N, C-alpha and C positions, 0 to 999 in steps of 0.2 A: 693947346696940348702942352703938358708938362715936358720939360726936357728930360731925356733919359738919365738915370742916375749914372754918375761916372764910375767906370770900372776901376777895380783895384789894380795898382801897378803890379806886374808880374812878368817874369821872363818867359812865361808860357802863355801864349795868346789863347783866349777863349773865344772861338769863333761861333759858339752856339750850335755847332753841328749836331751834337747829341740831344740837346734840349729843345731844339726848334720844333714847334708844333707842326711845321710843314714838312718835316723829315721823318725818318724811321724812328720808331720808339726806342727807348733806351735799351730794352731787353734784346732787341734785334742787333743793335750795335755791339752789345756785350758778347753776343754769340759770335758775331763776325770777328771781333778782336780775339776771342778765345781760339778760333780757328787759325787766325793769322800767326799766333805765337805758339801754336800746338807743337808739342814734342812728345814722342811716344814713351812716356815714363812707365806705363803699365799696359799689359795686353788687353785688348778689347774682347768682349764676349764672343764675337764671331771670328776671331783669329784662329787659324789652324796651328798645329803644333810647330811648324817651321817658323811662322810669323811670331809665335810666342817666344821661341828660342832666340830669334833675332833681337827682339826687344829686351830680353834678359841679359844680353851681352853688355859688357862695359869695356869699350875699347876706343880706338881713335875715331871711328865712325860715330860712336855715341857722343863723344866730346865735340866733334865737328857739328853734329846736328843740334846739340844743346847750345853751343856758341852762336850758331845761326839764329836759333829761336830767341836768344837773349838780345842779339843785335836788332832784330825786328822789334822786339818789345821796347827797347831803349828808344828807337826812332819814333815809334808810335806814341810814346809818352810825351813827345814834344808837340803834338798836334794841338791839344787843348787841355785845360785843367781837368775836365771830366775824364778824359782818357788817361791822363797821368795818374789820377787818383785810383781809377779802376785797375790799371795795369800794374801799379805798385804792389797790389795784393798778390801778384804772381811771381814775386822775387824769391830767390833762394830755393828753387824747386829741387835741385839736385846737389848733393854734397858727397864728397869722397873722404871717408875716414881712413887715414893712413899715418902710421906712426913715424914715417919718414918725411911727412909733409909739414909745412909751417903750422904751428899750433895744433898739429895732429889731424888737420882736415883741410880740404881745399874744395871750392874757392872760399874766400872769407864770407861769412854769413851774417847778415844784419838782423834778420827775423827768423830765429831758429824754430819758432812755432809754425812757420810756413813750409818747412821742408817736406817734400812729398816722397822723395826717394833717397835712401841712404845706401852708399856703396862702401863696403869695407874691404874690397879685394886688394891683395898685395902683389900677386904674381902677374905683374903688368908687362906688356911688351909693346913698344912704340918704335916704329920705323920712320917717323916723321923727321925730316931734316930741314934746316940745320939743328934745330932744337926740338925736343918732344912737344907735342901739342898741348899737354896739360902739365902745369908746373910741378905737381907732385910726382909725375912720371919721371921728371928729371932727378928729383931727390931720390926716388927709389932706385934708379939705374946707377946712382953713385953709391957703390957699396961702402964707401968710407963713412957714410952718414947713418948706416943701419943701426949701429949700437950707440949713437950719440944722443943723449937726452931723451931716449925713448920712454923711460919710466915717467918723467915729468909730463911728457906729452899725453901719455895714456891717462895719467891722473887728471890733467886739465880737461880732457874730453869727458871723462867720467863725472867730474864734479861741476864743470861749467857749461858743458855743451848738451850732453844727453838729457839731463833733467829738464831742459827747456823745450824739448821736442813736444809737439802738440798732436792733436787728432787729425791734422792734415797729412801726417806721415802714413802713407799707404803701402810703401814698398821698402823692404829691408833685404839687402843682399850681402853675403859674406860677413855675418856679424861677429865672427870668431872671438876676438879679444873682448868685445863688449856684449857678448851674448846674455850674461846675467842681467844686465840693465835694460836689455831690449825685450825682456819677458815680463810684460805688465799688461794684464787683460783689461785694465781700465784705460791707461794712457795710450795703448796701442790697439784698442778695440777696432780701429778702422783699417788695420793692415790687411791687405788682400793679396799681397805678393811677397813671398818669402823664398829665398834661394840659398843654396850651399849651407844647409844645416843638416844635422842628423847624428846618428849614434857612433860614427866612425872616429870622432875626435872627442877627447876628454873635455868635459864642461859644456858640450853642445847638447841642446835639448833633445830628448827622445821623441818618438812619434806621439806617445801618449801626452807628453807635456805640450807639444805643439798643438795637439787637438784641443787641449784645455785652454790654452792661452790665445790662440788665433782662430777663433771660431768662424770668422768671416773670410778665411782664405779662399781665393779662387785659383791661385797658382802657387805650386809648391815644388821646389827642388830639394831633395833631402837624400840621406844615405842610411842604409841599414847594414848590419853585419851579415845576416842571412835571412832568407825568405822564411824558412821554417823556424819561427820563434814566436811563442805566444805573447811576447811583450810588444810585438808590432801592433800598435793600436792606432788606426786612422779613422777618426770620427769627425768628418768635415762636411757639413751639409751643403756648402756652396762650392766645393772644389770642382773645377773643370779640367785642370791640367795637373798631373802628378808625374814627376820625374824622379826615379829612385836609382841610386847607384848601390849595387850589391857587392860586397867585398869577399864573401865566402859562399860557395855552392856545394851542397852535399854530393858526394860521388855516387850515391845511390839514392833512390826514392826514400824520403824520410816520412816517418809516421808522426813526427812532431807537428803540432798545429801551426798554422801560419799567422795566427792572431786575428784581430778584428779589422775589417775593412768596410766601414759604413760610409760609402761615397755615392749618394743617390743621384747626383747630376754630373758625374765624371764623364768627360768627353775624350781625353787622351791620357793614356798610361804609357810611359817610356821607362824601360828597364835597361840599365847599363851595367855591364860586367867586363872585367879584364879579359883579353883574348886568351890568356893562358888557362882560363877556367872554363872555356866553352865546352870541354868534354864532360863537364859535370852535368848534374841534372837540375834544370830550372823548370819547375812544373808550372808553366804559364797558365795552363787550363785550370789548374787548381785555384790559382789566384783569380782568374776570370769568373769562375763559378762562385767564389767567395764574394766578389763584388756584386754579382747578380744582375748585371746590366746586359742587354742584347748587344752583340758585337756587330759593328758596321763594317769594319775592315779587319780581317783576321791578322794575327801577328806578322809584321813585316820585319825581317832581320836585316840590319845594316852592319856590314863589317868595316871596321876602321883599323888602322895600324896597331893600336894598343888596346882597343876595346871593341866590344860588340854591343849593338843597341837594338832592342826589340820595341817596336811601336805598335800599340793596339788602339784602335779607334772604336768608341762606343756610340750607339745611336742616341 
């Protein structure tokens, strides 16, 4: 019998676990590894509205879970060359765009075309001690850095970072400063999760533009000025979760149309308005009729200190 061919020298041992004919197939190991490093970047189809809202948050808990996932991924890469090669493909899943952070984003990204979720949120709050859990939280909390080198950082993100994003990008949250570059129906055709966009801020895409550019959305948080506006156009065939912040409510019932709401698979509709407007008229039934889906749970009103939230569940 011939002697086995010598293995190449490597700091990573290849024990043949994945390739052994007497063990589980590669596909099964890949599934196990995906589960081991799983991190809820996106809501799942069977998540309820509370679970969706939890996943949509970007805070200390999000950071802790992502760090834990990355720690596991790093450790598993040391097992063998096959695992190292497979798990390397899952790098750079989450990135935070922040003009106060080094280079305009954190963490450093090696493979920009592998980014799955982009966070552009700025109003961060971190109570972790002795130092914030995410480096750019530290930079943001230091107000002396807010106006330093912001323009060059924004330019660098626009010219060197965003153009390299690929079709692995499925989630965009708080895109404000970079909204114009994140509206590309070809490059971002795979986006299914979009939050904190809408008509209440200059330069932010309208509902009609969102409907044209992000046809694959399943989760959307946006804002509109008023419900009674014919320019409200939501045509999203895959949308399951829609959260809308409304800034103005008519004091009396309005005859102005509420626009087009073509949402054939909508599961949850959440309407949020400031508490000082609750005495106005919010014609929820008119909107439900326009959507045209059977209601499973009729409007549930939740009162908070500054706002009121109405939750409607469809069958």
